[in-house]
N, C-alpha and C positions, 0 to 999 in steps of 0.2 A: 639769341635762343629765344626769346617770346616769338620772333617772328617766324621762325621755323617750325615753332609748336602750335602756332597759329594756323598756319598753311596746311601742315598734317591734320590737324583737327577738320579744318574746312574741307579738305581734299574729299570727294565724295567718288573717286576713281574706282575704289575697290567696291562699293556699293552694288553694280551690276553684276560683280561674280556672286556677290552673297544672295543676291534676287534667284540668279538660274540655279543656283544650288538648292534653295529652296523649292524651286519648280521642279526640280530634277528627285528630288526627295518626294514630293507630292507624288508625282506621276509614277513613281517605285512604289508606294505606299498601295496607291490604286491598282496598278498592275499586280502587285503580290496578292492583295485579297482577292483578287479576280480569278487567279490562277488557284489560289487556295481554294475558293469557293465553287470555283468548276471542275477541278481536280479531283475532287472528292467523288462528285459525280457520277464525272464521265469513267472513272475507275469501276464503279460498278456498272455501270453500261456496258464497257469492255467484258468485264467479268464474266456477265449474261450471253453476250455475244459469244466468249469463247465457251463458254459451257455447251450454249446450241449447237456450236458445229461440232463439238466433240460427241 
């Protein structure tokens, strides 16, 4: 039983998945933040253009 627990404890195969999950989460935070920042400004620009066209 101790050998099985030691093998499970020292097995780092799932570590790669956790690293990818953290990387994806960081990318999503950057993308969502950028979209929110640019989104509000672009909405104003499109509203001004729509008003000028009418």
